[in-house]
PANUTOR-508892 format. One record per residue: residue number from 1; x negated, y, z negated of N, C-alpha, C, O, CB in turn. Coordinates in Angstrom, 3 decimals. Atoms other than C-alpha are relative to their C-alpha. Glycine has a CB too. Layout:
BEGIN
NODE   num        n.u        n.v        n.w       ca.u       ca.v       ca.w        c.u        c.v        c.w        o.u        o.v        o.w       cb.u       cb.v       cb.w
NODE   NUM          X          Y          Z          X          Y          Z          X          Y          Z          X          Y          Z          X          Y          Z
...
***
This chain:
BEGIN
NODE   num        n.u        n.v        n.w       ca.u       ca.v       ca.w        c.u        c.v        c.w        o.u        o.v        o.w       cb.u       cb.v       cb.w
NODE     1     -0.605     -0.035      1.325    -16.500     -2.437      7.952     -0.836      0.617     -1.368     -1.857      0.025     -1.718      0.348     -1.441     -0.247
NODE     2      0.651      0.197      1.041    -17.675     -1.205      5.031      0.976      0.215     -1.509      1.703      1.186     -1.718     -1.201      0.936      0.194
NODE     3     -0.679     -0.469      1.383    -16.169     -1.356      1.464     -0.678      0.235     -1.060     -1.851     -0.023     -1.332      0.852     -0.828     -0.490
NODE     4      0.441     -1.345      0.894    -16.165      0.926     -1.294      1.026     -0.541     -1.200      2.150     -0.849     -0.803      0.418      1.901      0.806
NODE     5     -0.562      0.487      1.024    -14.839     -0.248     -4.913      0.185      1.278     -1.087     -0.702      1.926     -1.642     -0.851     -1.214     -0.464
NODE     6     -0.580     -1.239      0.994    -12.699      2.394     -7.096      0.754     -0.307     -1.090      1.903     -0.681     -0.858      0.887      0.937      0.671
NODE     7     -0.953      0.111      1.223    -11.366      2.044    -10.578      0.702      1.108     -0.286      0.077      2.121     -0.603     -0.647     -0.321     -1.201
NODE     8     -1.568     -0.803      0.435     -8.093      3.967    -11.259     -0.847      0.807     -1.238     -1.417      0.087     -2.058      1.724     -1.326     -0.711
NODE     9     -0.152     -0.779      1.140     -8.854      6.551    -13.743      1.775      0.848     -0.568      2.878      0.900     -0.024     -1.179      1.113      0.391
NODE    10     -1.340     -0.045      0.828     -6.152      7.838    -16.124      0.386      1.915      0.609      1.499      2.434      0.526     -0.387     -0.348     -2.286
NODE    11      0.197     -1.473     -0.721     -6.891     11.733    -14.379      0.830      0.041      1.214      1.612      0.957      1.469     -1.586      0.327      0.470
NODE    12     -0.594      0.155     -0.944     -5.699     10.457    -11.390      1.547     -0.875      0.146      2.057     -1.186      1.223     -0.967     -0.417      0.621
NODE    13     -1.440      0.007      0.411     -2.363      9.397    -12.481      1.460      1.171     -0.115      1.406      2.301     -0.600     -0.253     -0.384     -1.160
NODE    14     -1.312     -1.338      0.511      1.168     11.494    -12.742      0.484     -0.999     -1.363     -0.020     -2.047     -1.766      1.844      0.403      1.588
NODE    15     -0.082      0.503      0.996      3.072     10.874    -15.686      0.648     -1.387     -0.034      0.894     -1.871     -1.138      0.491      0.839     -0.671
NODE    16     -0.038      1.710      0.370      4.084      7.030    -14.867     -1.331     -0.542      0.440     -1.154     -1.409      1.296      1.297     -0.955      0.890
NODE    17      0.745      0.504     -0.019      0.798      6.173    -14.672     -0.088     -0.503      1.378     -0.608     -1.616      1.458      0.023     -0.611     -0.927
NODE    18      0.203      0.174     -1.366      0.898      6.054    -10.779     -1.009      0.894      0.696     -1.053      2.116      0.548      1.212      0.139      0.607
NODE    19      0.743     -1.039     -0.801     -1.633      7.296     -8.538      0.388      1.006      0.682      1.074      0.821      1.688     -0.575     -0.430      0.757
NODE    20     -0.821     -0.898     -0.815     -0.839     10.663     -7.512     -0.638     -0.271      1.703     -1.781     -0.672      1.926     -0.207      1.775     -0.661
NODE    21      0.166     -0.070     -1.355     -1.017     10.659     -3.802     -1.270      0.648      0.818     -1.842      0.163      1.795      1.071      0.612      0.339
NODE    22      0.775     -0.984     -0.439     -3.342     13.533     -3.227     -1.492     -0.747     -0.211     -2.463     -0.299      0.399      0.295      1.440     -0.830
NODE    23      1.192      0.714      0.773     -6.142     11.088     -4.969     -0.532     -0.913      1.183     -1.735     -1.123      1.340      0.514     -0.973     -1.493
NODE    24      0.283      0.733     -0.976     -5.922      8.887     -1.949     -1.422      0.329      1.391     -2.394     -0.281      1.835      1.390     -0.014      0.464
NODE    25      0.959     -0.678     -0.705     -7.501     11.436      0.409     -1.588      0.289     -0.639     -2.571      0.485      0.076      0.686      1.239      0.280
NODE    26      1.289     -0.026      0.736    -10.394     11.733     -2.289     -0.172     -1.424      0.385     -1.007     -1.251      1.273     -0.035      0.421     -1.698
NODE    27      0.622      1.686      0.447    -11.048      7.686     -2.373      0.090     -0.044      2.080     -0.689     -0.827      2.624      1.654     -1.663     -1.481
NODE    28      0.850     -0.279     -1.412    -11.309      8.371      1.599     -1.209      0.443      0.133     -2.140     -0.179      0.643      0.514      0.847      0.754
NODE    29      1.387     -0.302     -0.413    -13.947     10.454      1.589     -0.995     -0.591     -0.935     -2.157     -0.319     -0.629     -0.227      1.488      0.087
NODE    30      0.926      0.796      0.622    -15.736      8.427     -0.888     -0.385     -1.548      0.473     -1.420     -2.205      0.361      0.463     -0.009     -1.266
NODE    31      0.478      1.603     -0.768    -15.286      4.989      0.939     -1.081      0.858      1.533     -2.143      0.313      1.831      2.128     -1.318      0.857
NODE    32      0.873     -1.093     -0.991    -16.842      8.059      4.147     -1.399     -0.412     -0.282     -2.168     -1.224      0.233      0.201      1.794     -0.386
NODE    33      1.302     -0.390      0.774    -19.621      9.012      1.932     -1.004     -1.354      0.140     -2.174     -1.248      0.505      0.382      0.394     -1.770
NODE    34      0.608      1.067      0.580    -20.563      5.228      1.126     -0.319     -0.897      1.373     -1.159     -1.796      1.407      0.985     -0.716     -1.190
NODE    35      0.097      0.436     -1.311    -20.118      4.326      4.975     -1.080      0.428      0.685     -1.809     -0.307      1.351      1.029      0.307      0.674
NODE    36      1.404     -0.245     -0.190    -22.773      6.571      5.660     -1.233     -0.428     -0.737     -2.252     -0.890     -0.222     -0.073      1.110     -0.021
NODE    37      1.171      0.400      0.363    -24.957      5.951      3.316     -0.457     -1.715      0.369     -1.603     -2.049      0.669      0.030      0.352     -1.469
NODE    38      0.051      1.171     -0.282    -24.536      2.321      3.884     -0.877     -0.275      1.553     -1.726     -1.137      1.782      1.460     -0.418     -0.090
NODE    39      0.726     -0.368     -1.352    -25.698      3.264      7.534     -1.522      0.391     -0.128     -2.330      0.273      0.794      0.745      1.251      0.675
NODE    40      1.534     -0.625      0.089    -29.027      4.736      6.121      0.080      1.587      0.641     -0.939      2.090      1.114     -1.229     -1.073      1.051
NODE    41      0.014     -1.408     -0.643    -28.010      8.276      7.385      1.463      0.400     -0.952      2.640      0.074     -0.803      0.133      0.043      2.084
NODE    42     -1.115     -0.644      0.896    -25.977      9.982      4.746      0.313      1.406      0.121     -0.377      2.005      0.945     -0.315     -0.153     -1.370
NODE    43     -0.189     -1.279     -0.285    -24.599     13.342      4.529     -0.672      1.362     -0.296     -0.301      2.476      0.075      0.918      0.070     -0.328
NODE    44      1.354     -0.579      0.437    -27.663     14.956      3.069     -0.746      0.134      1.465     -0.730      1.167      2.134     -0.895     -1.090     -1.187
NODE    45      0.500     -0.241     -0.946    -29.669     13.907      5.923      0.445      0.833      1.169     -0.293      1.673      1.683     -0.230     -0.900      0.211
NODE    46     -0.559     -0.686     -1.216    -27.145     15.117      8.815     -0.027      1.168     -0.610     -0.610      1.902      0.188      1.404     -0.422      0.629
NODE    47     -0.008     -1.211      0.000    -26.851     18.184      7.159     -1.198      0.686     -0.152     -1.193      1.916     -0.121      0.759      0.318     -0.766
NODE    48      1.430     -0.527     -0.151    -30.841     18.563      6.945     -0.311      0.049      1.090     -1.058      0.974      1.410     -0.974     -0.609     -0.558
NODE    49      0.303     -0.252     -1.479    -31.019     17.897     10.538      1.043      1.304      0.870      1.062      1.578      2.069      0.260     -1.615      0.753
NODE    50     -0.622     -0.770     -1.141    -28.471     20.648     11.273      1.721     -0.499      0.331      2.425      0.037      1.187     -1.057     -0.317      1.423
NODE    51     -1.136      0.587     -0.756    -25.227     18.540     11.550      1.149     -0.034     -1.015      0.980     -0.650     -2.067     -0.338     -1.493      0.608
NODE    52     -0.850      0.213      0.950    -21.980     18.967      9.857      1.136     -0.688      0.754      1.382     -0.545      1.952      0.343      1.254     -0.748
NODE    53     -0.908      0.714     -0.371    -19.155     16.653      9.944      1.378      0.255     -0.511      1.968     -0.555     -1.227     -0.386     -1.112     -0.220
NODE    54     -1.548     -0.167      0.860    -15.585     18.544      9.063      1.105     -0.539      0.224      1.457     -0.621      1.401      0.531      1.143     -0.015
NODE    55     -1.121      0.609     -0.721    -12.397     16.816      8.845      1.058      0.913      0.941      1.545      1.982      0.574      0.782     -0.668     -1.071
NODE    56     -1.392     -0.669     -1.075     -9.782     17.962     11.721      1.472     -0.146     -0.551      2.424      0.631     -0.474      0.118     -0.911      1.600
NODE    57     -1.690      0.436      0.302     -6.763     15.890     10.173     -0.472     -0.958     -0.990     -1.632     -1.350     -1.118      1.133     -0.790      1.428
NODE    58      0.137      1.319      0.796     -6.208     13.227      7.600      1.284     -0.253     -0.480      2.082      0.538     -0.981     -1.023      0.021     -1.200
NODE    59     -1.591      0.414      0.304     -3.202     11.106      7.074     -0.189     -1.168     -0.606     -1.178     -1.861     -0.369      1.066     -0.198      1.283
NODE    60     -0.524      1.091      0.918     -1.928      8.509      4.698      1.012     -0.569     -0.073      1.962      0.215     -0.054      0.007      0.206     -0.952
NODE    61     -1.413      0.546     -0.293      0.898      5.902      4.806     -0.219     -0.878     -0.955     -1.086     -1.742     -0.822      0.466     -0.584      1.477
NODE    62      0.058      0.618      1.449      1.541      4.528      1.073      0.913     -1.430      0.225      2.138     -1.463      0.349      0.761      1.187     -1.321
NODE    63     -0.925      1.394     -0.087      2.589      0.705      1.400      0.439     -0.403     -1.686      1.552     -0.861     -1.944     -1.103     -1.505      0.822
NODE    64     -0.484      0.193      1.588      2.731      0.292     -2.666     -1.072      0.808     -0.748     -2.183      1.196     -0.388      0.023     -1.750     -0.605
NODE    65      0.510     -0.720      1.316      1.865      1.961     -5.952     -1.209     -0.638     -0.308     -1.243     -1.849     -0.087      0.983     -0.082     -1.278
NODE    66      1.404      0.038      0.969     -1.769      1.833     -7.700      0.486      0.384     -1.161      1.256      1.338     -1.273     -1.303      0.995      0.380
NODE    67      0.019     -0.777      1.432     -1.791      2.142    -11.447     -1.274      0.317     -0.694     -2.319     -0.169     -0.262      0.728     -0.787     -1.013
NODE    68      0.967     -0.572      1.210     -4.032      3.721    -14.276     -0.823     -1.634     -0.127     -0.056     -2.595     -0.183      1.091      0.701     -1.814
NODE    69      0.919      1.001      0.468     -6.939      0.864    -14.904      0.276     -1.174      1.003      0.270     -2.304      0.517      0.233     -0.397     -1.598
NODE    70      0.192      0.892     -0.811     -6.575     -1.045    -11.529     -1.304      0.081      0.829     -1.905      1.101      0.490      1.064     -0.027      0.699
NODE    71      0.991     -0.010     -0.814     -9.415     -1.512     -9.105      0.336     -0.162      1.580      0.543     -1.259      2.099     -0.831     -0.978     -0.484
NODE    72      0.076      0.032     -1.545     -9.136     -0.812     -5.478     -1.364     -0.398      0.675     -2.536     -0.261      0.326      0.348      1.394      0.520
NODE    73      1.138     -0.232     -0.888    -10.852     -1.681     -2.497     -0.079      0.836      0.759      1.062      1.234      0.993     -0.274     -0.782      0.638
NODE    74     -0.200     -1.109     -0.969    -11.596      0.903     -0.102     -0.821     -0.719      1.331     -1.875     -1.343      1.204     -0.708      1.638     -0.616
NODE    75      0.802      0.767     -1.175    -12.527     -0.365      3.668      0.304      1.108      0.837      1.455      1.423      1.139      0.513     -1.633      0.596
NODE    76      0.323     -1.044     -1.629    -13.536      2.357      6.498     -0.602     -0.555      1.201     -1.529     -1.362      1.255     -1.115      1.238     -0.194
NODE    77      0.483      0.565     -1.303    -14.200      1.587      9.629      0.033      1.301      1.369      0.852      2.218      1.440      1.147     -1.434      0.355
NODE    78     -0.180     -1.248     -1.258    -14.834      3.928     12.984      0.629     -0.606      0.467      0.232     -1.646      0.993     -1.021      0.626      0.983
NODE    79     -0.584      0.688     -1.374    -12.093      3.095     14.844     -0.249      0.707      1.116     -0.160     -0.078      2.060      1.479     -0.194      0.037
NODE    80      0.452     -0.983     -1.229    -13.104      6.049     17.626     -1.180      0.403      0.035     -1.703      0.386     -1.080      0.650      1.178      0.109
NODE    81      1.573     -1.086      0.211    -16.560      7.926     18.335     -0.132      0.012      1.634     -0.178     -0.876      2.486     -1.857     -0.903     -1.077
NODE    82      0.304     -0.656     -1.600    -17.029      9.808     21.594     -1.547      0.469      0.099     -2.289      0.343      1.073      1.062      1.543      0.346
NODE    83      1.736     -0.516     -0.032    -20.632     11.418     20.350      0.680      1.305     -0.559      0.113      1.848     -1.507     -1.161      0.141      1.844
NODE    84     -0.466     -1.192      0.344    -18.218     14.526     19.984      0.694      0.316     -1.001      0.595      1.348     -1.665      0.520      0.374      0.742
NODE    85     -0.831     -0.166      1.155    -15.529     13.613     17.597      0.140     -1.566     -0.467     -0.017     -2.561      0.240      1.497      0.810      0.369
NODE    86     -0.155      1.497      0.716    -14.978     10.597     15.365      1.274     -0.463     -0.782      1.830      0.411     -1.448     -1.091     -0.139     -1.054
NODE    87     -1.361      0.223      0.723    -11.835      8.717     13.853     -0.516     -1.179     -0.923     -1.062     -2.153     -0.404      1.429     -0.438      1.091
NODE    88      0.421      1.086      0.982    -12.590      6.548     10.520      1.588     -0.128     -0.336      2.450      0.748     -0.407     -1.236      0.444     -1.412
NODE    89     -1.188      0.282      0.595     -9.725      4.430      9.369      0.024     -0.749     -1.105     -0.984     -1.431     -1.287      0.739     -0.511      0.773
NODE    90     -0.150      0.059      1.418     -8.694      3.548      6.054      0.409     -1.038     -0.230      1.084     -1.389      0.738      0.712      0.845     -0.604
NODE    91     -0.806      1.222      0.419     -7.492      0.208      4.306     -0.339     -0.312     -1.661     -1.327     -0.893     -2.109     -0.463     -1.388      1.047
NODE    92      0.478     -0.022      1.492     -7.061      0.551      0.342      0.941     -1.252     -0.462      2.170     -1.218     -0.391      0.316      1.637     -0.935
NODE    93     -0.498      1.332      0.367     -6.362     -3.123     -0.962      0.057     -0.144     -1.330     -0.746      0.603     -1.888     -0.751     -1.052      0.508
NODE    94      0.167      0.223      1.636     -5.615     -4.390     -4.918     -1.278     -0.900     -0.027     -1.229     -1.949      0.616      1.450     -0.855     -0.836
NODE    95      0.961      1.273      0.188     -8.988     -6.251     -5.816      0.303     -1.193     -0.345     -0.420     -2.144     -0.046     -0.833      0.148     -0.813
NODE    96     -0.093      0.948      0.913     -7.456     -8.521     -7.767      1.240     -0.979      0.906      1.410     -2.187      0.742      0.402      0.700     -1.640
NODE    97     -0.882      1.119     -0.326     -4.551     -9.723     -5.557      0.275     -0.012      1.816      1.141     -0.575      2.487      1.534      0.252     -0.971
NODE    98     -0.152     -0.615     -1.417     -5.451     -8.104     -1.883      1.122      0.319      0.608      1.230      0.229      1.831     -0.476     -0.696      0.850
NODE    99     -1.095     -0.678     -0.581     -2.318     -6.718     -1.431     -0.108      1.803      0.366     -0.562      2.738     -0.293      1.146     -0.319     -1.059
NODE   100      0.543     -1.194     -0.568     -2.368     -3.791      0.761      0.874      1.142     -0.527      2.097      1.278     -0.574     -0.037     -0.062      1.576
NODE   101     -0.845     -1.454      0.752     -1.684     -0.406     -0.904      0.215      1.293      0.761      1.065      2.120      0.428     -0.848      0.596     -1.291
NODE   102      0.087     -1.407     -1.015     -2.332      2.423      1.865     -0.842     -0.224      0.655     -1.850     -0.806      0.256     -0.265      1.385     -0.480
NODE   103      0.996     -0.111     -1.415     -3.950      2.814      5.443      0.249      1.542      0.200      1.117      2.238     -0.327      0.558     -1.091      1.606
NODE   104      0.196     -1.279     -0.397     -4.676      5.917      6.751     -1.161      0.567      1.134     -1.795     -0.385      1.588     -0.198      0.558     -1.188
NODE   105      1.396     -0.491     -0.584     -7.553      7.960      8.891     -0.113      1.298     -0.065      0.794      2.009     -0.495     -0.271     -0.330      1.389
NODE   106      0.550     -1.117     -0.135     -9.334     10.818      9.377     -0.993      0.254      1.207     -1.935     -0.455      1.560     -0.542      0.187     -1.139
NODE   107      0.583     -0.279     -1.092    -10.342     12.863     12.366     -1.555      0.863     -0.319     -1.622      1.557     -1.333      1.110      0.791      0.834
NODE   108      1.195     -0.813     -0.247    -13.836     14.471     12.873     -0.633      0.643      1.000     -0.491      0.148      2.118     -0.717     -0.491     -0.253
NODE   109      0.808     -0.480     -0.735    -16.011     16.671     14.496     -1.262      0.118     -0.063     -1.609      0.401     -1.210      0.291      0.778      0.155
NODE   110      1.179     -0.479      0.636    -19.649     17.141     14.817     -0.173      1.332      0.579      0.261      1.640      1.689     -1.231     -0.910      0.193
NODE   111      0.093     -1.088     -0.067    -20.777     20.606     14.421     -1.820      0.375     -0.229     -2.635     -0.190     -0.958      1.091      0.498     -0.972
NODE   112      1.321     -0.156      0.763    -24.091     22.287     14.359      0.134      0.972     -0.948      1.040      1.795     -0.821     -1.169      0.352      0.838
NODE   113     -0.098     -0.769      1.377    -24.531     24.070     11.201     -0.576      0.788      0.332     -0.575      1.130     -0.850     -0.415     -0.431     -1.266
NODE   114     -0.035     -1.146     -0.189    -25.710     26.829     12.256      0.829      1.141      0.973      0.941      2.366      0.929     -0.953     -0.039      0.111
NODE   115     -1.139     -1.054     -0.587    -23.269     28.041     14.641      1.361     -0.786     -0.042      2.090     -0.571      0.927     -0.333      0.530      1.713
NODE   116     -1.239      0.659     -0.015    -20.274     25.865     13.818      0.769     -0.725      1.535      1.928     -1.083      1.748      0.870      1.118     -0.593
NODE   117     -0.570      0.373     -1.210    -20.001     24.762     17.319      0.114     -1.302      0.380     -0.864     -1.934     -0.018     -0.572      0.538      0.890
NODE   118      0.180      1.712      0.087    -19.282     21.075     18.219     -0.992     -0.109      0.873     -1.167      0.684      1.798      1.309     -1.055      0.457
NODE   119      1.197      0.363     -0.578    -22.305     19.441     19.385      0.281     -1.576      0.542      1.210     -2.258      0.110     -1.248      0.172     -1.122
NODE   120     -0.050      1.243     -0.890    -22.873     16.194     21.770     -1.180     -1.006     -0.916     -2.348     -0.936     -0.532     -0.518      0.425      1.886
NODE   121      0.916      0.674      0.211    -24.687     13.718     19.607     -0.616     -0.379      1.043     -1.805     -0.060      1.033      0.269     -0.811     -0.644
NODE   122      0.995      0.744     -1.106    -25.877     11.917     22.850     -0.750      0.951      0.526     -1.655      0.438      1.184      0.680     -0.758      1.220
NODE   123      1.398     -1.000     -0.326    -28.059     15.098     23.710     -0.652      0.391     -0.975     -1.871      0.253     -1.079      0.201      1.274      0.650
NODE   124      0.828     -0.614      1.149    -28.751     16.675     20.701     -0.590     -1.158     -1.040     -1.798     -0.991     -1.206      0.997      1.083     -0.859
NODE   125      0.573      0.733      0.936    -29.415     13.729     18.031      0.495     -1.693      0.630      1.458     -2.373      0.274      0.598      0.559     -1.650
NODE   126     -0.205      1.211     -0.648    -29.726     10.533     20.292      0.179     -1.275     -1.372      1.126     -2.043     -1.537     -1.429     -0.231      1.136
NODE   127     -0.113      1.141      0.873    -30.550      8.235     17.306      1.130      0.001     -0.873      1.412     -1.103     -1.339     -1.127     -0.132     -0.776
NODE   128     -1.215      0.132      0.975    -27.555      8.979     15.153      1.200     -0.086      1.129      2.249     -0.388      0.560      0.178      1.452     -1.196
NODE   129     -0.700      0.360     -0.788    -25.492      8.690     18.377      0.002     -1.186      0.158      1.073     -1.773     -0.002     -0.116      0.501      0.844
NODE   130     -0.004      1.386      0.079    -26.791      5.295     18.859      0.412     -0.554     -0.998      1.112     -1.551     -0.820     -1.001     -0.472      0.163
NODE   131     -0.331      0.725      1.171    -26.316      4.435     15.386      1.482      0.132     -0.423      1.928     -0.559     -1.338     -0.881      0.446     -1.088
NODE   132     -1.613     -0.104      0.455    -22.555      5.457     15.100      0.560     -0.538      1.118      1.753     -0.781      0.940      0.689      1.549     -0.324
NODE   133     -0.623      0.558     -0.894    -21.930      3.975     18.614     -0.309     -1.241     -0.241      0.670     -1.949     -0.007     -0.202      0.428      1.189
NODE   134      0.447      1.353      0.407    -23.676      0.724     17.573      1.043     -0.537     -1.270      1.194     -1.722     -1.568     -1.692      0.100     -0.506
NODE   135     -0.537      0.560      1.269    -21.574      0.522     14.518      1.569     -0.143      0.341      2.318     -0.895     -0.283     -0.325      1.026     -1.372
NODE   136     -1.386     -0.184     -0.688    -18.138      1.560     16.849      0.180     -1.686      0.324      0.874     -2.611     -0.099     -0.021      1.206      1.596
NODE   137     -0.290      1.429     -0.704    -18.753     -1.343     18.908     -0.152     -1.064     -0.549      0.404     -1.949      0.100     -0.647     -0.266      1.003
NODE   138      0.202      1.025      0.773    -19.764     -3.923     16.383      1.649     -0.003     -0.922      2.096     -1.111     -1.218     -1.556      0.270     -0.927
NODE   139     -1.286      0.128      0.371    -16.064     -2.868     14.713      1.102     -0.483      1.063      2.008     -1.231      0.697      0.319      1.223     -0.505
NODE   140     -0.530      0.257     -0.977    -14.517     -3.234     17.865     -0.052     -1.648      0.300      0.977     -2.257      0.594     -0.566      0.867      0.910
NODE   141      0.573      1.696     -0.182    -16.298     -7.164     18.254      0.323     -0.675     -1.450      0.603     -1.864     -1.604     -2.003     -0.148      0.343
NODE   142     -0.559      0.986      0.988    -15.490     -8.036     14.981     -1.495     -0.322     -0.639     -1.359     -1.004     -1.654      0.944     -1.454      0.748
NODE   143      1.831      0.077      0.472    -19.846     -8.218     14.093     -0.074      1.079     -0.948     -1.214      1.123     -1.411     -1.339      0.363      1.400
NODE   144      0.440     -1.040      1.075    -19.648     -5.256     11.617     -0.670     -0.586     -1.066     -1.579      0.099     -1.534      1.127      0.763     -0.591
NODE   145      0.546      0.494      1.372    -20.661     -7.421      8.666     -1.421     -0.417      0.245     -2.209     -0.435     -0.701      0.862     -1.269     -0.635
NODE   146      1.238      0.289     -0.078    -23.733     -8.498     10.319     -1.011      1.197      0.844     -2.216      1.183      1.094      0.039     -1.375      0.622
NODE   147      0.776     -1.340     -0.413    -24.576     -5.076     11.838     -0.291      0.574     -1.166     -1.388      1.109     -1.323      0.764      1.048      0.897
NODE   148      0.604     -1.083      1.184    -24.557     -3.443      8.528     -1.014     -0.995     -1.289     -1.607     -0.581     -2.284      1.705      0.907     -0.966
NODE   149      1.135      0.852      0.818    -26.599     -6.396      6.852     -1.462      0.212      0.813     -2.553      0.230      0.244      0.448     -1.833     -0.038
NODE   150      1.566     -0.185     -0.471    -29.430     -5.851      9.504     -0.235      1.324     -0.172     -1.364      1.628      0.216     -0.381     -0.389      1.544
NODE   151      0.568     -1.633     -0.065    -29.451     -1.773      8.862     -0.309      0.014     -1.285     -0.975      0.992     -1.623      1.067      1.358      0.442
NODE   152      0.427     -0.709      1.310    -29.782     -2.226      4.988     -1.627     -0.873      0.233     -2.536     -0.714     -0.582      1.209     -0.426     -1.760
***
């Protein structure tokens, strides 16, 4: 679990000052990027090492409205990890009340940056495979907070 704070900006809202649904997908990416940085293995480093992880699909289920000026907490967790594909789940909650606003997930594949072909991290990038696998296992065990503290 990694938590990312986001204060809603006016441009993210519609005429009723309610966040437009498309912005949640951007927030998921923001939280995913934050998760990677918290692991100490950000997107830049992965791309420098020839790895890209495109989004295969993304979905969101809206539970409550978020309005201009509110701050939300976006929690991102690795839900599934095979070394070739990964699923990240998200929860968006109101910072003040803790009420659930949105849940969702994104599916990703690990590709070779030069060929755009799927790659097995276990075979090609063992260090990154171990890092993702350890975080996934810590998430399943409920010890992810301890894991994240030891990685930073």
